[in-house]
KEMIRO-945786 format. One record per residue (C-alpha): x, y, z; residue in one letter; residue number from 1. Coordinates in pm, 1 decimal, decimal comma. Layout:
      east     north        up  type  seq
         X         Y         Z     A  NUM
...
***
This chain:
      east     north        up  type  seq
       6,2      -9,9       1,7     M    1
     138,2     343,0    -100,6     T    2
       6,7     680,4      -8,6     A    3
     277,1     921,6    -119,5     S    4
     294,7    1051,8    -473,7     I    5
     666,2     961,3    -477,5     I    6
     606,9     595,6    -385,3     D    7
     285,1     568,5    -589,5     S    8
     303,3     267,7    -836,5     I    9
     120,1     501,0   -1090,4     I   10
     294,3     834,0   -1037,2     F   11
     646,3     744,4    -904,4     Q   12
     813,8     759,7   -1250,9     G   13
     661,5    1109,3   -1321,3     I   14
     724,5    1297,6    -989,3     F   15
    1060,6    1128,1    -905,1     S   16
    1296,8     860,2   -1023,8     T   17
    1382,3     512,3    -913,9     D   18
    1748,7     611,9    -869,8     E   19
    1668,5     894,8    -627,6     M   20
    1399,8     700,7    -437,8     R   21
    1672,7     425,3    -382,2     Q   22
    1898,8     680,1    -227,8     V   23
    1629,2     781,9      29,3     W   24
    1492,6     423,3      79,0     S   25
    1478,6     258,7     424,8     D   26
    1718,0       0,3     290,3     E   27
    1978,5     244,5     185,1     N   28
    1940,6     470,3     501,3     R   29
    1979,2     163,7     712,3     T   30
    2284,5      39,4     522,2     Q   31
    2445,0     380,9     579,0     K   32
    2398,2     326,6     960,5     Y   33
    2577,4      -0,7     914,5     L   34
    2849,3     158,7     698,1     D   35
    2916,5     411,5     967,2     I   36
    2923,1     154,1    1262,0     E   37
    3155,5     -57,6    1033,6     R   38
    3385,3     234,5     980,6     A   39
    3380,7     326,0    1345,2     L   40
    3475,7     -18,2    1451,2     A   41
    3766,6     -23,0    1194,7     I   42
    3904,6     305,7    1314,2     V   43
    3872,2     232,9    1685,1     Q   44
    4040,6     -98,8    1649,7     A   45
    4323,4      67,0    1462,1     R   46
    4355,3     317,3    1742,5     L   47
    4348,1      36,3    2001,8     G   48
    4030,2     166,9    2160,2     L   49
    3841,8    -165,7    2096,4     I   50
    3976,7    -514,7    2037,6     P   51
    4052,8    -611,8    1677,6     Q   52
    3846,7    -920,9    1722,8     E   53
    3543,1    -711,8    1810,3     A   54
    3597,0    -492,3    1507,1     A   55
    3625,2    -793,7    1280,8     D   56
    3309,0    -942,9    1425,5     E   57
    3114,8    -614,6    1394,2     I   58
    3234,8    -566,6    1030,0     V   59
    3120,1    -923,2     940,9     R   60
    2754,2    -828,3    1022,8     H   61
    2737,5    -479,3     879,8     C   62
    2518,0    -582,0     582,7     A   63
    2151,8    -481,7     526,9     I   64
    2067,6    -848,4     456,8     G   65
    2135,3    -937,8     825,5     Q   66
    1904,3    -676,8     952,8     I   67
    1530,5    -774,8    1023,7     D   68
    1344,2    -473,8     873,1     M   69
    1010,1    -577,4    1033,4     G   70
    1173,6    -595,7    1368,4     K   71
    1347,4    -262,4    1314,8     L   72
    1016,7    -104,3    1251,4     R   73
     885,4    -231,9    1576,0     E   74
    1204,6    -119,1    1762,7     Q   75
    1182,4     216,3    1601,7     T   76
     811,7     270,4    1693,1     E   77
     895,6     165,5    2055,6     R   78
    1233,4     357,5    2087,8     I   79
    1159,2     655,9    1877,1     G   80
    1481,1     624,6    1663,6     Y   81
    1596,7     357,4    1420,3     P   82
    1971,9     377,9    1501,6     V   83
    1943,4     205,1    1840,2     L   84
    1740,9     -76,3    1686,2     G   85
    2010,0    -127,9    1426,8     V   86
    2274,0    -131,8    1702,2     V   87
    2083,0    -369,9    1916,7     S   88
    2032,7    -618,1    1613,6     Q   89
    2403,9    -582,2    1532,4     L   90
    2500,5    -646,0    1880,2     N   91
    2276,7    -954,0    1898,6     A   92
    2441,1   -1095,2    1568,2     L   93
    2784,4   -1078,1    1717,4     C   94
    2936,6   -1370,3    1906,9     R   95
    3071,0   -1370,9    2260,1     D   96
    2929,9   -1025,4    2329,0     K   97
    3179,0    -870,7    2102,4     L   98
    2900,4    -657,0    1967,0     G   99
    2913,1    -454,4    2289,5     E  100
    3194,7    -262,8    2127,7     Y  101
    2957,4    -151,4    1848,2     C  102
    2866,5     219,9    1859,1     H  103
    3155,7     290,0    2096,0     W  104
    3143,6     655,6    2218,2     G  105
    2876,5     750,7    1957,3     A  106
    2524,3     888,7    2002,9     T  107
    2218,4     832,1    1789,4     T  108
    2243,1    1171,7    1617,4     Q  109
    2602,3    1115,7    1519,3     D  110
    2501,9     807,7    1315,4     I  111
    2182,5     966,3    1185,2     T  112
    2344,1    1289,9    1072,1     D  113
    2637,2    1119,6     903,7     T  114
    2404,7     877,8     729,2     A  115
    2199,6    1172,3     603,1     T  116
    2523,3    1337,4     476,0     V  117
    2608,1    1023,6     288,6     L  118
    2265,6    1014,1     135,7     Q  119
    2298,6    1378,0      40,3     I  120
    2633,2    1302,5    -127,2     R  121
    2462,1    1025,1    -344,7     E  122
    2164,2    1256,6    -405,1     A  123
    2382,3    1554,1    -518,5     L  124
    2563,8    1331,3    -754,3     A  125
    2242,5    1260,5    -931,2     I  126
    2147,8    1629,6    -937,9     V  127
    2491,6    1726,5   -1064,6     E  128
    2460,5    1481,4   -1355,4     R  129
    2113,8    1598,0   -1456,1     E  130
    2225,3    1968,7   -1442,4     L  131
    2502,8    1873,9   -1667,8     G  132
    2267,0    1719,7   -1912,9     G  133
    2034,0    2009,4   -1901,8     I  134
    2326,2    2248,4   -1949,8     S  135
    2432,8    2061,4   -2261,2     A  136
    2079,1    2065,8   -2406,6     A  137
    2035,2    2427,3   -2335,9     M  138
    2371,9    2511,7   -2489,6     A  139
    2281,2    2321,7   -2809,0     R  140
    1954,8    2525,8   -2836,4     L  141
    2124,5    2845,5   -2761,1     A  142
    2390,9    2780,5   -3028,2     Q  143
    2137,0    2647,3   -3287,2     Q  144
    1899,9    2933,1   -3253,1     Y  145
    2149,3    3211,7   -3172,0     R  146
    2022,9    3429,4   -3452,8     D  147
    1661,1    3324,0   -3478,6     T  148
    1434,0    3621,0   -3409,8     P  149
    1134,7    3589,6   -3185,1     M  150
     933,5    3840,4   -2997,4     I  151
    1036,5    3929,3   -2644,0     G  152
     751,3    3973,6   -2410,6     R  153
     690,7    4212,1   -2109,8     S  154
     383,8    4183,1   -1879,5     N  155
     261,8    3909,2   -2126,3     L  156
     253,3    4166,5   -2402,4     Q  157
     475,9    4177,9   -2706,8     Q  158
     770,5    4398,1   -2646,6     A  159
    1073,0    4399,6   -2883,5     I  160
    1261,9    4129,9   -3066,6     P  161
    1507,1    3902,9   -2907,6     V  162
    1638,4    3555,9   -3033,4     T  163
    1537,8    3213,7   -2914,2     F  164
    1907,3    3142,5   -2855,7     G  165
    1908,0    3443,7   -2629,4     Y  166
    1615,2    3312,9   -2421,0     K  167
    1787,7    2972,0   -2386,9     M  168
    2124,7    3125,6   -2303,5     A  169
    1957,1    3326,1   -2020,5     G  170
    1832,3    3006,3   -1860,8     L  171
    2165,4    2841,7   -1923,3     L  172
    2351,3    3108,1   -1738,4     S  173
    2135,8    3022,6   -1425,6     A  174
    2200,3    2655,6   -1474,3     I  175
    2564,3    2723,1   -1474,6     E  176
    2549,1    2929,9   -1154,3     R  177
    2364,0    2634,7    -983,7     H  178
    2638,7    2402,6   -1090,0     R  179
    2892,6    2643,1    -930,9     E  180
    2683,0    2663,7    -626,4     R  181
    2671,3    2281,7    -600,8     L  182
    3049,0    2255,1    -623,1     A  183
    3082,2    2522,3    -342,1     Q  184
    2823,2    2373,4    -101,3     L  185
    2978,7    2032,0    -104,1     K  186
    3260,8    2168,1      86,1     E  187
    3037,6    2282,2     359,7     R  188
    2779,2    2006,8     353,1     V  189
    2981,1    1684,1     302,9     L  190
    3101,2    1683,4     667,3     V  191
    3066,7    1392,0     916,2     G  192
    2927,3    1406,1    1261,6     E  193
    3086,1    1216,7    1566,8     F  194
    3054,1    1419,6    1885,0     A  195
    2879,1    1221,1    2155,3     G  196
    2586,5    1313,5    2376,5     A  197
    2625,4    1693,4    2386,7     A  198
    2885,0    1732,9    2128,1     G  199
    3191,9    1730,4    2346,6     T  200
    3307,4    1360,3    2287,8     L  201
    3340,4    1318,4    2659,4     A  202
    3240,2     956,3    2607,7     S  203
    3600,4     883,1    2492,5     L  204
    3862,6     934,9    2752,0     E  205
    4139,3     895,6    2485,6     R  206
    4153,3     900,5    2103,3     G  207
    3842,0    1112,6    2069,7     A  208
    3955,1    1347,8    1793,9     M  209
    4160,7    1073,6    1628,7     E  210
    3843,7     866,4    1614,4     T  211
    3648,2    1150,9    1469,3     Q  212
    3920,8    1221,1    1206,3     A  213
    3960,2     858,5    1120,0     G  214
    3580,4     796,7    1085,9     L  215
    3533,5    1085,3     844,1     C  216
    3833,6     986,5     643,0     A  217
    3701,3     631,3     621,9     E  218
    3372,0     753,6     494,7     L  219
    3522,5    1010,4     257,1     G  220
    3375,7    1311,9     453,6     L  221
    3533,2    1618,4     592,8     K  222
    3606,7    1630,9     975,7     Q  223
    3382,5    1887,4    1147,8     P  224
    3554,7    2162,8    1342,9     L  225
    3281,7    2143,2    1609,7     I  226
    2962,9    1950,7    1664,9     A  227
    2656,3    2056,1    1453,4     W  228
    2396,5    1858,2    1626,0     H  229
    2169,2    2184,4    1646,8     T  230
    2363,7    2398,1    1410,7     I  231
    2173,7    2305,9    1086,7     R  232
    2266,8    2571,2     822,3     D  233
    2443,2    2297,7     619,0     N  234
    2121,6    2106,9     572,2     I  235
    1920,2    2425,9     522,0     A  236
    2163,8    2527,3     254,8     E  237
    2095,2    2208,6      69,4     V  238
    1726,9    2290,4      69,6     G  239
    1792,9    2640,4     -39,6     A  240
    2010,1    2509,7    -328,1     F  241
    1728,5    2283,6    -441,4     L  242
    1473,7    2560,3    -410,6     G  243
    1689,7    2777,4    -640,4     L  244
    1732,3    2507,9    -897,7     V  245
    1360,8    2443,6    -886,1     G  246
    1292,6    2816,2    -953,4     G  247
    1490,9    2794,9   -1281,1     T  248
    1323,7    2480,1   -1381,8     L  249
     994,9    2637,8   -1306,7     G  250
    1082,7    2944,3   -1521,5     K  251
    1164,8    2705,0   -1811,4     L  252
     838,0    2519,9   -1760,3     S  253
     639,2    2845,8   -1746,3     M  254
     785,4    2974,2   -2073,0     D  255
     734,0    2644,4   -2251,2     V  256
     374,2    2632,3   -2136,9     K  257
     307,0    2986,4   -2258,7     L  258
     482,2    2927,6   -2591,3     M  259
     278,1    2611,0   -2650,4     M  260
     -51,2    2804,0   -2643,4     Q  261
    -252,6    2761,8   -2960,2     T  262
    -235,2    3137,0   -3034,6     E  263
     151,3    3129,3   -2994,2     V  264
     268,8    2792,3   -3110,1     G  265
     643,9    2870,8   -3097,0     E  266
     767,6    2553,2   -2913,8     V  267
     623,0    2220,4   -2819,6     Y  268
     725,5    1958,8   -2575,4     E  269
     856,9    1642,6   -2736,1     P  270
     569,9    1451,1   -2921,0     Y  271
     470,9    1099,8   -2824,3     H  272
     153,0     942,4   -2954,1     H  273
    -140,7    1039,0   -2725,3     G  274
      73,6    1249,7   -2497,3     R  275
    -109,1    1558,2   -2385,0     G  276
    -434,3    1460,6   -2555,4     S  277
    -773,0    1545,3   -2409,3     S  278
   -1031,4    1280,3   -2310,8     S  279
   -1292,7    1489,2   -2498,6     T  280
   -1117,4    1733,8   -2745,7     M  281
    -908,4    1532,0   -2998,9     P  282
    -723,6    1840,3   -3136,6     Q  283
    -555,4    1925,1   -2803,3     K  284
    -186,8    1893,2   -2730,8     R  285
    -152,4    1995,4   -2376,8     N  286
     176,5    2058,6   -2196,8     P  287
     252,1    1764,0   -1973,1     I  288
     606,8    1760,1   -1842,5     A  289
     594,6    2141,2   -1780,2     S  290
     289,3    2099,2   -1558,6     C  291
     466,4    1825,8   -1355,1     Y  292
     780,9    2034,2   -1319,1     I  293
     575,8    2328,8   -1202,0     H  294
     398,7    2125,8    -936,7     A  295
     718,4    1948,1    -806,3     A  296
     925,4    2260,3    -774,6     I  297
     654,1    2449,2    -588,4     S  298
     649,4    2178,5    -316,9     V  299
    1032,6    2180,4    -311,2     V  300
    1028,9    2546,6    -234,8     R  301
     800,6    2492,5      65,1     Q  302
    1029,4    2219,4     172,0     H  303
    1327,8    2457,9     162,2     A  304
    1139,7    2686,5     398,9     A  305
    1075,5    2388,4     633,3     S  306
    1445,9    2316,9     644,4     L  307
    1496,9    2684,9     753,9     M  308
    1249,4    2622,9    1033,5     D  309
    1456,6    2315,4    1132,2     A  310
    1747,3    2548,0    1207,4     M  311
    1565,1    2682,1    1514,9     V  312
    1682,6    2407,5    1746,6     A  313
    1692,6    2407,8    2118,5     D  314
    2019,1    2390,8    2318,3     H  315
    2269,0    2110,4    2224,6     E  316
    2014,8    1845,3    2117,2     R  317
    1674,4    1949,8    1984,5     S  318
    1315,6    1837,7    2056,5     T  319
    1139,8    1822,7    1719,5     G  320
    1308,2    2063,5    1466,1     P  321
    1561,8    1777,6    1378,7     W  322
    1281,3    1544,0    1267,6     E  323
    1155,6    1805,6    1019,7     I  324
    1457,2    1718,5     796,7     E  325
    1358,3    1340,8     806,1     W  326
    1031,2    1437,3     657,8     I  327
    1107,2    1692,0     394,9     V  328
    1470,6    1628,9     285,1     L  329
    1391,7    1298,9     116,7     P  330
    1086,0    1430,8     -54,8     E  331
    1257,3    1748,6    -173,2     A  332
    1531,7    1548,6    -340,6     F  333
    1283,9    1294,7    -484,4     C  334
    1059,7    1568,8    -642,9     L  335
    1374,4    1751,4    -761,9     M  336
    1485,3    1438,5    -936,3     A  337
    1149,7    1420,3   -1115,4     G  338
    1165,0    1786,4   -1214,8     A  339
    1516,6    1753,9   -1339,9     L  340
    1441,0    1448,1   -1547,4     R  341
    1123,9    1612,5   -1699,1     Q  342
    1314,3    1929,2   -1781,3     S  343
    1602,0    1747,2   -1944,1     R  344
    1348,0    1546,8   -2153,7     Q  345
    1173,2    1860,4   -2265,0     V  346
    1497,5    2025,4   -2362,5     L  347
    1643,0    1742,3   -2542,6     E  348
    1330,2    1683,4   -2752,9     G  349
    1201,9    2036,3   -2769,9     L  350
    1026,7    2122,3   -3097,1     Q  351
    1103,2    2478,4   -3204,7     V  352
     901,0    2656,1   -3482,8     D  353
    1097,4    2949,5   -3622,4     P  354
     819,3    3019,0   -3878,0     V  355
     561,6    3065,5   -3600,2     A  356
     817,2    3292,5   -3418,2     M  357
     844,2    3507,4   -3731,7     R  358
     460,9    3506,4   -3777,4     R  359
     420,6    3636,5   -3418,0     N  360
     683,9    3902,3   -3482,8     L  361
     474,2    4021,0   -3773,3     D  362
     146,8    4001,7   -3593,3     L  363
     117,6    4370,1   -3515,3     T  364
     222,1    4493,3   -3859,3     D  365
     525,9    4659,5   -3718,9     G  366
     405,9    4793,9   -3387,0     L  367
     660,1    4599,3   -3189,8     V  368
     931,7    4781,9   -3374,1     M  369
     804,2    5127,1   -3247,7     S  370
    1109,1    5163,5   -3012,0     E  371
    1347,4    5102,5   -3300,7     A  372
    1160,9    5362,4   -3507,6     V  373
    1156,8    5601,0   -3217,2     M  374
    1535,3    5575,8   -3163,3     M  375
    1592,2    5594,5   -3537,7     G  376
    1403,8    5922,8   -3565,6     L  377
    1533,0    6059,8   -3245,6     G  378
    1858,4    6175,6   -3397,8     K  379
    1662,0    6394,6   -3637,7     Y  380
    1372,7    6527,1   -3438,8     I  381
    1473,3    6445,0   -3081,8     G  382
    1400,0    6137,1   -2881,6     R  383
    1113,1    6275,9   -2670,3     E  384
     932,0    6422,3   -2958,0     Y  385
     989,1    6112,3   -3168,4     A  386
     844,9    5901,5   -2888,0     H  387
     523,5    6111,2   -2876,0     D  388
     494,2    6116,7   -3252,9     L  389
     542,7    5740,1   -3295,3     V  390
     304,3    5672,6   -3000,0     Y  391
      31,2    5867,9   -3180,2     D  392
      99,0    5685,7   -3502,5     L  393
      76,2    5346,2   -3326,3     C  394
    -261,0    5433,6   -3172,8     R  395
    -372,4    5538,5   -3526,9     Q  396
    -236,7    5208,6   -3669,4     S  397
    -448,4    5003,8   -3414,5     I  398
    -761,5    5210,8   -3461,5     A  399
    -748,8    5220,8   -3839,2     E  400
    -592,9    4869,2   -3876,6     R  401
    -325,9    4999,2   -4093,5     K  402
      29,1    4878,3   -4110,4     P  403
     265,0    5114,7   -3924,6     L  404
     493,9    5152,1   -4226,5     I  405
     210,1    5319,7   -4426,2     E  406
     149,8    5576,3   -4167,1     L  407
     523,1    5648,7   -4114,8     L  408
     585,6    5689,2   -4488,0     C  409
     284,2    5930,1   -4511,9     A  410
     385,2    6163,5   -4226,8     H  411
     554,9    6470,3   -4366,2     P  412
     794,8    6527,2   -4072,5     E  413
     921,0    6169,4   -4093,2     I  414
     933,7    6168,2   -4477,5     A  415
    1156,1    6474,3   -4465,8     A  416
    1431,3    6270,6   -4289,8     H  417
    1393,1    5902,3   -4380,2     V  418
    1272,9    5736,9   -4698,2     D  419
    1069,8    5415,1   -4717,7     R  420
    1370,7    5195,2   -4747,0     A  421
    1508,7    5347,3   -4431,4     G  422
    1192,9    5301,4   -4255,3     L  423
    1156,2    4936,7   -4356,9     E  424
    1509,7    4883,4   -4218,7     G  425
    1399,5    5024,6   -3882,6     M  426
    1100,1    4789,7   -3891,2     L  427
    1301,7    4476,8   -3962,9     D  428
    1326,1    4267,8   -3646,3     P  429
    1660,7    4131,0   -3760,9     A  430
    1809,1    4473,5   -3741,0     N  431
    1696,6    4530,3   -3379,0     Y  432
    1832,8    4223,8   -3191,0     L  433
    2081,2    4436,1   -2996,7     G  434
    2366,6    4236,7   -2838,7     Q  435
    2159,0    3916,0   -2828,6     S  436
    2411,6    3718,8   -3026,2     A  437
    2710,0    3848,2   -2828,1     L  438
    2540,4    3764,1   -2502,7     M  439
    2472,9    3399,1   -2627,2     V  440
    2838,9    3372,7   -2710,6     D  441
    2943,7    3508,2   -2380,6     R  442
    2733,4    3255,5   -2189,6     V  443
    2847,2    2963,9   -2410,3     L  444
    3212,9    3071,4   -2352,8     A  445
    3167,3    3008,5   -1966,6     T  446
    3053,7    2638,4   -1995,6     L  447
    3257,2    2390,3   -1811,6     R  448
***
């Protein structure tokens, strides 16, 4: 029986991925507990803090297949935390009471936090790979459509021409910043936790810091400068990062949805037979991936806020805020994996229609080029006067349904300075793309 959209047999492949769900599964989390107990035993035996025989026996049983998951559920419900249940089972598996040396000097949160960091490391690797794929797809589109004019829009109204490559390059620049953020946050987040009851490692009379250093090294994590049991900015930063990535994916999905409108028709999500069809309107081709992206990233943003709440922890070990992370961190990553995959599929198969883009540019019979005309006339009659003159002609063009070129050519003040060929040049969208191409090139030049 499943109740979550992430674990739903029907929806799990839409809102998440099997790979990310595995990272945050009970089995993987429990195996991470065992990996940490294993590493701890190895390091402490090396330091002479526990017998080598005990370490060998503990290591021999640190496999998920030896843990009774049904019993672990019962233990967790009774105790309140799963780590003690794992340690109890591990202890029972070891002969001659050698398992008593398991978890030597550690506390539940040490194991839980370090396991979470190990899961985050695996999850971030998936995010990093998908961001790389999205970057490559955006770069291809930016390069291919570098000089393809389309209308830029402001307040959902036609503004001035841009290029489709420029639109893609803008999104690409954000993706590249996210990749940079990811590289930077790893240094702060991939840090182990081994600090004992209140963070002082008083449980070990000798070899405390050596154990901490060795454990982190064994797990491939950085050693903390001080305990972070109730200092949770590292986990909150992960949530904030996911929220930022989601915002960019949401911007992509929003633009794709708007550009797929029947009246616009400039791009379409990849076509598959029956995808996006209506149960009652055969002609429809609805956006699908973009809708799922929008929904997923909206929830991720709320989870990022929840992880900020989890920072407000009491004293040296908290009463509740910590558990917020258990609820929202897995779901945030799982939803982000779904949004990343949907975004990558949209970009890799995006159908672009330059003909429709040109049609929409011409939709207003030149009105979208009014700024270009104003600037062109400004050097002859002054910019402010040119603005008012062109404004009036635009209103006349709309009222009389006449192309702007005809009204411009017929105006004596304008004809005195610029002939029809000059005005047609001002009204050509290809001549008013500004630095679009240069900006595309600048973004592409920064790619990793």
